[in-house]
FIVEXTOR-898823 format. One record per residue (C-alpha): residue in three letters; x, y, z; chain. Coordinates in steps of 0.2 Angstrom, whole numbers. Example, Ala and Ser with C-alpha at 12.3 -4.5 7.8 and 13.67 -1.06 7.14 Angstrom:
residues 2
ala; 62; -22; 39; A $
ser; 68; -5; 36; A $
//
This chain:
residues 236
met; 527; -211; -422; A $
leu; 540; -208; -408; A $
ala; 540; -193; -398; A $
pro; 528; -182; -408; A $
gln; 527; -168; -396; A $
asn; 545; -162; -400; A $
pro; 546; -149; -413; A $
glu; 563; -154; -418; A $
pro; 568; -171; -423; A $
asp; 581; -181; -413; A $
arg; 596; -189; -422; A $
ala; 611; -198; -417; A $
met; 628; -191; -418; A $
pro; 644; -200; -421; A $
asp; 657; -205; -408; A $
arg; 672; -200; -419; A $
pro; 690; -203; -414; A $
glu; 697; -188; -405; A $
thr; 713; -185; -395; A $
pro; 708; -189; -377; A $
ala; 709; -174; -365; A $
ala; 723; -174; -353; A $
asp; 711; -175; -337; A $
glu; 700; -188; -345; A $
pro; 710; -205; -346; A $
arg; 703; -218; -358; A $
pro; 692; -230; -347; A $
pro; 692; -249; -349; A $
ser; 678; -256; -358; A $
gly; 662; -258; -348; A $
thr; 668; -248; -333; A $
val; 661; -231; -338; A $
pro; 650; -224; -324; A $
ile; 633; -219; -333; A $
arg; 619; -213; -323; A $
ser; 601; -208; -327; A $
ile; 598; -190; -328; A $
asp; 582; -180; -326; A $
his; 574; -163; -326; A $
ser; 586; -157; -313; A $
his; 600; -159; -326; A $
arg; 591; -148; -339; A $
glu; 604; -134; -338; A $
gln; 618; -147; -340; A $
ile; 609; -155; -355; A $
leu; 608; -138; -363; A $
lys; 626; -133; -361; A $
his; 631; -150; -368; A $
leu; 621; -148; -383; A $
gln; 625; -130; -386; A $
ala; 643; -134; -385; A $
leu; 642; -145; -400; A $
glu; 650; -138; -416; A $
pro; 639; -134; -431; A $
ala; 643; -151; -440; A $
asp; 639; -161; -425; A $
arg; 623; -151; -422; A $
tyr; 619; -156; -440; A $
leu; 622; -174; -437; A $
arg; 613; -174; -420; A $
phe; 597; -165; -425; A $
gly; 597; -167; -444; A $
tyr; 599; -149; -447; A $
ala; 611; -135; -442; A $
ala; 602; -131; -425; A $
thr; 604; -114; -418; A $
asp; 606; -111; -399; A $
glu; 588; -105; -398; A $
gln; 582; -121; -407; A $
ile; 592; -131; -395; A $
gln; 585; -121; -380; A $
arg; 568; -125; -386; A $
tyr; 571; -143; -389; A $
val; 578; -145; -371; A $
asp; 564; -135; -364; A $
gln; 551; -147; -372; A $
ile; 560; -163; -366; A $
his; 546; -174; -358; A $
phe; 555; -183; -344; A $
glu; 539; -194; -342; A $
arg; 542; -202; -359; A $
tyr; 561; -200; -361; A $
met; 575; -209; -351; A $
leu; 591; -200; -352; A $
phe; 608; -206; -348; A $
gly; 624; -196; -345; A $
ile; 643; -197; -342; A $
phe; 650; -184; -332; A $
asn; 669; -179; -330; A $
arg; 677; -175; -314; A $
arg; 671; -157; -315; A $
leu; 653; -163; -316; A $
his; 652; -157; -334; A $
leu; 640; -168; -345; A $
ile; 652; -175; -358; A $
ala; 641; -188; -367; A $
met; 622; -192; -366; A $
ala; 609; -203; -374; A $
his; 591; -204; -374; A $
leu; 577; -217; -375; A $
ala; 561; -210; -382; A $
phe; 546; -221; -378; A $
ser; 531; -221; -390; A $
ile; 515; -214; -384; A $
asp; 505; -224; -396; A $
pro; 496; -238; -387; A $
gln; 500; -250; -402; A $
leu; 519; -246; -401; A $
arg; 522; -247; -382; A $
thr; 535; -260; -385; A $
cys; 545; -248; -396; A $
ala; 558; -235; -392; A $
glu; 570; -223; -401; A $
phe; 588; -221; -396; A $
gly; 599; -205; -399; A $
val; 616; -200; -393; A $
ser; 629; -186; -392; A $
val; 647; -185; -387; A $
gly; 657; -169; -384; A $
lys; 671; -166; -395; A $
ala; 685; -168; -382; A $
ser; 678; -185; -376; A $
arg; 677; -194; -393; A $
gly; 687; -210; -396; A $
lys; 684; -217; -379; A $
gly; 669; -229; -383; A $
tyr; 656; -218; -374; A $
gly; 644; -220; -388; A $
ser; 644; -239; -387; A $
arg; 644; -239; -368; A $
leu; 628; -227; -368; A $
phe; 620; -238; -381; A $
glu; 623; -254; -371; A $
arg; 616; -245; -355; A $
ala; 601; -239; -365; A $
val; 598; -257; -372; A $
val; 598; -264; -354; A $
his; 585; -251; -348; A $
ala; 574; -254; -364; A $
arg; 573; -272; -361; A $
asn; 569; -270; -343; A $
glu; 555; -258; -348; A $
gly; 547; -271; -360; A $
val; 554; -264; -376; A $
ser; 556; -277; -389; A $
gln; 560; -265; -404; A $
leu; 573; -251; -404; A $
phe; 575; -239; -417; A $
ile; 589; -227; -422; A $
his; 586; -214; -435; A $
ala; 602; -205; -441; A $
leu; 609; -197; -456; A $
ser; 617; -210; -468; A $
glu; 633; -201; -466; A $
asn; 633; -204; -448; A $
thr; 644; -220; -450; A $
ala; 650; -221; -432; A $
met; 632; -222; -425; A $
leu; 626; -234; -438; A $
arg; 642; -245; -435; A $
ile; 637; -246; -417; A $
ala; 619; -252; -422; A $
arg; 626; -264; -435; A $
asn; 638; -272; -422; A $
ala; 623; -275; -411; A $
gly; 614; -284; -424; A $
ala; 602; -271; -430; A $
val; 595; -271; -448; A $
ile; 598; -255; -456; A $
glu; 588; -247; -471; A $
arg; 594; -233; -480; A $
glu; 584; -220; -489; A $
gly; 595; -207; -497; A $
ala; 602; -195; -484; A $
glu; 594; -204; -470; A $
ser; 595; -222; -462; A $
glu; 584; -231; -450; A $
ala; 591; -245; -439; A $
his; 579; -258; -431; A $
leu; 585; -269; -417; A $
arg; 575; -282; -409; A $
leu; 578; -285; -391; A $
pro; 576; -300; -380; A $
pro; 565; -299; -365; A $
ala; 571; -294; -348; A $
asp; 578; -307; -337; A $
phe; 587; -308; -320; A $
asp; 604; -303; -327; A $
ser; 597; -288; -336; A $
arg; 588; -281; -320; A $
val; 603; -284; -308; A $
ser; 615; -277; -321; A $
glu; 605; -261; -322; A $
leu; 603; -259; -303; A $
leu; 622; -261; -301; A $
ser; 626; -249; -315; A $
glu; 615; -236; -308; A $
gln; 622; -238; -291; A $
val; 640; -237; -297; A $
ala; 636; -222; -307; A $
leu; 627; -213; -293; A $
thr; 642; -217; -281; A $
asp; 654; -210; -294; A $
tyr; 644; -194; -296; A $
his; 643; -191; -278; A $
leu; 662; -194; -276; A $
lys; 665; -182; -290; A $
ala; 653; -169; -282; A $
gln; 662; -170; -265; A $
ala; 679; -168; -274; A $
lys; 673; -153; -283; A $
gln; 667; -145; -267; A $
phe; 683; -149; -259; A $
arg; 693; -141; -273; A $
gly; 682; -126; -272; A $
leu; 686; -124; -253; A $
ile; 704; -126; -255; A $
gly; 704; -113; -269; A $
met; 694; -101; -257; A $
leu; 707; -104; -243; A $
gln; 721; -100; -255; A $
glu; 713; -84; -260; A $
ile; 711; -79; -242; A $
arg; 729; -83; -238; A $
gln; 735; -73; -253; A $
gly; 724; -59; -247; A $
val; 731; -60; -230; A $
arg; 749; -60; -236; A $
glu; 746; -45; -248; A $
ala; 738; -36; -233; A $
arg; 753; -40; -222; A $
glu; 766; -34; -235; A $
arg; 756; -18; -238; A $
ser; 756; -14; -219; A $
arg; 775; -17; -218; A $
gly; 777; -5; -232; A $
//
């Protein structure tokens, strides 16, 4: 059984079509910077998941998770067994994320479970598919040969991503299980992951610098405004 320590089950949520946000242009396929995230991003993970609407929380977790339940889930993420990937916007908000949960059962070391969530304003841009592709490459490089996706049967978007990748889907009432056999790692998969991570880290650092610069400009504008107001008061 995958990820047994977590008290709340993981689910995949859909990447439903949504009107793109004005400051988030639709990226070309395959060019979305996706970086690995760790315990230092725990607060951003929490904000991302708690920002999900009730219907999306239901699809993501399999029940209408409260803020407290999501907090408990995030607090108990085992980064030693989980590999998380994230997409950040220019404000460094985590707008989409995915996880790979590796089995702790010695007999299932070649198995992993995939889950994904995409913020409402970032739907319809293919982020769910890009995260899935990124996770598959990492799973292959980690020796995973069988990838599982457990989702509600009504989560048609996620199941479609799995089906398009060649997964076998078994439906049992309200829940579905997708099984995808992965080829072994090769030179291309290893180089692809290294390049993807480097591009994503560079993109993240550039966004962080731009955010810092915008903050500095804003502070200078406030200072100048204060100086102008003080000058006007002195003249009066």
